[in-house]
C-alpha positions as CSV (number, residue, x, y, z in Angstrom):
1,X,-15.4,-50.9,79.9
2,X,-16.0,-53.6,77.3
3,X,-16.6,-52.8,73.7
4,X,-19.9,-53.9,72.4
5,X,-19.5,-55.8,69.3
6,X,-22.2,-56.0,66.4
7,X,-24.0,-59.4,66.1
8,X,-22.5,-61.7,63.6
9,X,-25.8,-61.4,61.6
10,X,-25.6,-57.5,61.4
11,X,-21.9,-57.7,60.5
12,X,-22.5,-60.0,57.5
13,X,-25.4,-58.0,56.4
14,X,-23.3,-54.8,56.4
15,X,-20.5,-56.5,54.6
16,X,-22.9,-57.9,51.9
17,X,-24.5,-54.3,51.4
18,X,-21.1,-53.0,50.7
19,X,-20.3,-55.7,48.3
20,X,-23.7,-55.0,46.4
21,X,-22.8,-51.3,46.3
22,X,-19.5,-52.1,44.7
23,X,-21.1,-54.4,42.2
24,X,-23.8,-51.7,41.3
25,X,-21.2,-49.0,41.0
26,X,-18.0,-50.5,39.6
27,X,-14.9,-48.4,40.1
28,X,-13.5,-46.7,37.0
29,X,-10.0,-47.2,36.1
30,X,-9.6,-43.4,36.0
31,X,-10.7,-40.3,37.7
32,X,-14.1,-38.8,36.7
33,X,-12.3,-35.6,36.2
34,X,-10.8,-37.2,33.1
35,X,-14.2,-37.2,31.3
36,X,-13.8,-33.5,31.6
37,X,-10.2,-32.9,31.0
38,X,-9.8,-35.2,28.1
39,X,-12.1,-33.1,25.6
40,X,-10.5,-29.8,27.0
41,X,-7.0,-31.3,26.3
42,X,-8.1,-32.5,22.8
43,X,-9.5,-29.0,22.2
44,X,-6.1,-27.4,23.1
45,X,-4.3,-29.7,20.9
46,X,-6.3,-29.0,17.9
47,X,-4.1,-26.1,16.7
48,X,-1.0,-28.2,17.1
49,X,-2.4,-31.0,15.2
50,X,-3.5,-28.7,12.4
51,X,0.0,-27.2,12.3
52,X,1.4,-30.8,12.0
53,X,-1.0,-31.7,9.1
54,X,-0.4,-28.5,7.3
55,X,3.3,-28.9,7.3
56,X,2.9,-31.8,5.1
57,X,0.5,-30.1,2.6
58,X,1.4,-28.4,-0.5
59,X,0.8,-24.6,-0.8
60,X,-2.2,-25.3,-3.2
61,X,-3.9,-27.5,-0.5
62,X,-3.2,-24.8,2.2
63,X,-4.5,-22.1,0.2
64,X,-7.5,-24.0,-0.9
65,X,-11.2,-22.8,0.2
66,X,-12.7,-24.7,2.1
67,X,-9.3,-25.7,3.5
68,X,-8.4,-29.4,3.3
69,X,-8.5,-31.1,6.7
70,X,-6.3,-34.0,5.8
71,X,-3.4,-33.9,3.3
72,X,-4.1,-35.9,0.2
73,X,-0.4,-37.1,0.2
74,X,2.6,-36.3,2.5
75,X,4.4,-33.3,0.8
76,X,7.7,-32.6,2.5
77,X,8.3,-29.5,0.2
78,X,7.9,-27.1,3.1
79,X,10.6,-29.0,5.2
80,X,13.0,-29.2,2.2
81,X,12.5,-25.4,1.6
82,X,13.3,-24.5,5.5
83,X,16.2,-26.8,5.8
84,X,17.6,-25.8,2.4
85,X,17.8,-22.4,3.5
86,X,21.2,-21.4,4.0
87,X,20.4,-19.2,7.0
88,X,18.1,-21.4,9.0
89,X,21.0,-23.4,10.8
90,X,22.3,-20.0,12.0
91,X,19.0,-18.9,13.2
92,X,18.6,-22.0,15.1
93,X,22.1,-21.5,16.5
94,X,21.3,-17.8,17.5
95,X,18.1,-18.8,19.3
96,X,19.9,-21.7,21.1
97,X,22.6,-19.4,22.1
98,X,20.4,-16.6,23.5
99,X,18.2,-19.1,25.3
100,X,21.1,-21.1,26.9
101,X,22.8,-17.9,28.2
102,X,19.6,-16.3,29.5
103,X,18.4,-19.6,31.2
104,X,22.0,-20.0,32.8
105,X,22.0,-16.4,34.0
106,X,18.6,-16.4,35.5
107,X,19.4,-19.7,37.4
108,X,22.5,-18.2,38.8
109,X,21.3,-14.6,39.6
110,X,17.7,-15.6,40.4
111,X,19.1,-18.1,43.0
112,X,21.4,-15.5,44.6
113,X,18.5,-12.9,44.6
114,X,15.9,-15.1,45.9
115,X,18.0,-16.7,48.6
116,X,19.0,-13.2,49.8
117,X,15.4,-12.0,50.1
118,X,14.3,-15.4,51.7
119,X,17.0,-15.7,54.3
120,X,18.7,-12.4,54.9
121,X,17.3,-9.4,56.7
122,X,18.7,-6.0,55.8
123,X,17.6,-2.4,55.9
124,X,14.9,-1.9,52.9
125,X,14.8,-5.6,52.1
126,X,11.0,-5.7,51.9
127,X,10.9,-2.3,50.1
128,X,13.3,-3.8,47.5
129,X,11.2,-6.9,47.1
130,X,8.1,-4.9,46.6
131,X,9.5,-2.5,44.1
132,X,10.9,-5.5,42.3
133,X,7.6,-7.2,42.3
134,X,6.0,-3.9,41.0
135,X,8.0,-4.1,37.8
136,X,6.3,-7.2,36.9
137,X,3.1,-5.2,36.6
138,X,4.8,-2.9,34.1
139,X,3.9,-3.9,30.5
140,X,6.9,-4.4,28.0
141,X,5.6,-1.8,25.8
142,X,6.4,1.1,28.2
143,X,9.9,-0.1,28.8
144,X,10.7,-1.1,25.2
145,X,12.0,2.5,24.1
146,X,14.2,3.1,27.2
147,X,15.8,-0.5,26.9
148,X,16.3,0.2,23.1
149,X,18.1,3.4,24.2
150,X,20.3,1.8,26.9
151,X,21.2,-1.0,24.3
152,X,22.1,1.6,21.9
153,X,24.4,3.5,24.4
154,X,26.1,0.2,25.1
155,X,26.6,-0.6,21.4
156,X,24.8,-3.7,21.4
157,X,22.1,-3.0,18.9
158,X,22.0,-5.6,16.0
159,X,24.0,-8.1,18.1
160,X,22.8,-11.0,20.3
161,X,24.0,-9.2,23.2
162,X,20.8,-6.9,22.8
163,X,18.8,-10.0,23.3
164,X,20.8,-11.3,26.3
165,X,21.4,-8.5,28.5
166,X,18.0,-7.2,29.1
167,X,16.9,-10.7,30.1
168,X,19.9,-11.8,32.4
169,X,17.7,-12.0,35.6
170,X,13.8,-11.4,35.7
171,X,11.8,-10.5,38.8
172,X,9.7,-13.6,38.2
173,X,12.7,-16.0,38.7
174,X,13.8,-14.2,41.8
175,X,10.3,-14.2,43.3
176,X,9.6,-17.9,42.4
177,X,12.9,-19.1,43.9
178,X,12.3,-16.9,47.0
179,X,9.0,-18.4,47.7
180,X,10.5,-22.0,47.3
181,X,13.5,-21.1,49.6
182,X,11.0,-19.9,52.3
183,X,9.3,-23.4,52.2
184,X,12.5,-25.2,53.1
185,X,13.1,-25.9,56.8
186,X,15.7,-23.4,58.4
187,X,16.9,-26.2,60.7
188,X,18.9,-27.9,57.8
189,X,20.9,-24.7,57.3
190,X,21.4,-23.9,60.9
191,X,22.9,-27.3,61.3
192,X,25.3,-26.5,58.5
193,X,26.1,-23.1,59.9
194,X,26.9,-24.8,63.4
195,X,29.3,-27.2,61.3
196,X,31.2,-24.2,60.1
197,X,29.8,-23.7,56.6
198,X,29.6,-20.5,55.1
199,X,26.4,-19.1,53.5
200,X,27.4,-19.5,50.0
201,X,28.4,-23.3,50.8
202,X,25.2,-23.8,52.6
203,X,23.4,-22.4,49.5
204,X,25.5,-24.8,47.2
205,X,25.5,-28.0,49.3
206,X,22.2,-27.9,51.2
207,X,19.7,-25.5,49.5
208,X,20.2,-26.0,45.7
209,X,20.1,-29.8,45.9
210,X,16.5,-29.5,47.4
211,X,15.4,-26.9,45.1
212,X,15.6,-28.9,41.8
213,X,11.9,-28.6,41.1
214,X,11.8,-24.7,41.4
215,X,15.1,-24.6,39.4
216,X,13.6,-26.6,36.7
217,X,10.6,-24.4,36.6
218,X,12.7,-21.2,36.2
219,X,14.8,-22.9,33.4
220,X,11.6,-24.1,31.4
221,X,9.4,-20.8,31.8
222,X,12.7,-18.6,30.9
223,X,13.5,-21.0,27.9
224,X,10.0,-20.8,26.7
225,X,9.8,-16.9,26.9
226,X,13.2,-16.4,25.3
227,X,12.8,-19.0,22.4
228,X,9.5,-17.8,21.5
229,X,10.1,-13.9,21.8
230,X,9.4,-12.1,18.6
231,X,8.9,-8.5,19.5
232,X,12.1,-7.5,21.1
233,X,14.5,-9.2,18.4
234,X,12.1,-7.5,15.8
235,X,13.2,-4.1,17.3
236,X,16.9,-4.8,18.4
237,X,18.0,-6.8,15.3
238,X,18.4,-5.7,11.6
239,X,20.8,-7.9,10.0
240,X,19.6,-11.4,8.9
241,X,22.8,-13.0,10.3
242,X,21.7,-12.2,13.8
243,X,18.0,-13.3,13.5
244,X,16.6,-15.8,15.9
245,X,14.3,-18.5,14.6
246,X,11.1,-16.5,15.3
247,X,12.5,-13.5,13.5
248,X,13.7,-15.7,10.6
249,X,10.4,-17.3,10.0
250,X,8.9,-13.9,9.3
251,X,10.9,-13.9,6.0
252,X,9.0,-16.6,4.6
253,X,6.0,-14.3,4.4
254,X,5.9,-11.8,1.7
255,X,3.8,-8.9,0.6
256,X,2.4,-10.8,-2.4
257,X,3.2,-14.4,-1.8
258,X,3.7,-16.5,1.3
259,X,5.3,-19.9,1.4
260,X,2.7,-21.3,4.0
261,X,4.1,-24.9,3.8
262,X,7.4,-23.5,4.8
263,X,6.1,-21.3,7.4
264,X,4.2,-24.3,9.0
265,X,7.2,-26.7,8.7
266,X,9.4,-24.1,10.2
267,X,7.0,-23.6,13.1
268,X,7.0,-27.5,13.6
269,X,10.8,-27.4,13.9
270,X,10.6,-24.4,16.2
271,X,8.0,-25.9,18.5
272,X,9.7,-29.2,19.0
273,X,12.6,-28.0,21.4
274,X,9.9,-26.3,23.5
275,X,7.7,-29.1,23.6
276,X,10.5,-31.5,24.6
277,X,11.8,-29.2,27.3
278,X,8.3,-28.8,28.8
279,X,7.6,-32.7,28.8
280,X,11.1,-33.3,30.2
281,X,10.4,-30.8,33.2
282,X,6.7,-31.4,33.5
283,X,6.8,-33.4,36.8
284,X,9.4,-30.9,38.3
285,X,7.2,-28.0,37.2
286,X,4.1,-29.2,38.8
287,X,5.8,-30.0,42.1
288,X,7.4,-26.6,42.3
289,X,4.1,-24.9,41.6
290,X,2.2,-26.9,44.2
291,X,5.0,-26.7,46.9
292,X,5.8,-23.0,46.6
293,X,2.4,-21.6,47.2
294,X,1.9,-18.0,48.5
295,X,4.2,-17.9,51.6
296,X,5.3,-14.6,52.5
């Protein structure tokens, strides 16, 4: 059979119609969704913008009614008050240490647990996985008192250990890494086993290099949760030398007088590490969430 080609005049007419359509509807340099997402992003950024502007206002401007929308001049008194506080560097170091240990422990233990649930079949594995996921539905308010009693028996109350031990591994990190490991092809691991690699060596040499997006996601989310936690440190810590940043900032608020400029400046300093951590791992975070899915 021979293909029937359109007449030259018809082809030229169709081409000119397409050209006219492009001219009538010029292609935008961005997605139309940006017209909706840009105002929403600006709406979510308003609190952060207000926080940044308030940090360079004086207490009088912050307390004024109606509130000032723009500082009359940059007043760095809040930053001087925060950085001049002798305990602030100690609080920052405490938060950094707790977050660093918690993130490292979740990466190590979450990887081992997630890989075991993803690749190893043993008696009761599905039951254990279900029980572990069920703990994610239990609110912290129900486990707060038992956790406090356990930490008290261990002698960790009023130490940084009380903030680290309960968060050494979380069900979310195990589940997220398990889901990512399930998305990896088994053939790569089977080829390594044929070459004589042990299971731990396969995990270290084959699986982990492919799991950087998931590991980055676990690290960022664990860091955000630990760095921003206030409720548990408020219960477990009594002495100001063991305060974290979030707990230390509450000391700037008194019963009769509050240093609002210092509170705003302290919050800006506290938010910066979180913001930098998220921006640095944003690409890996999105890649991990889109590739993990709900594979069971």
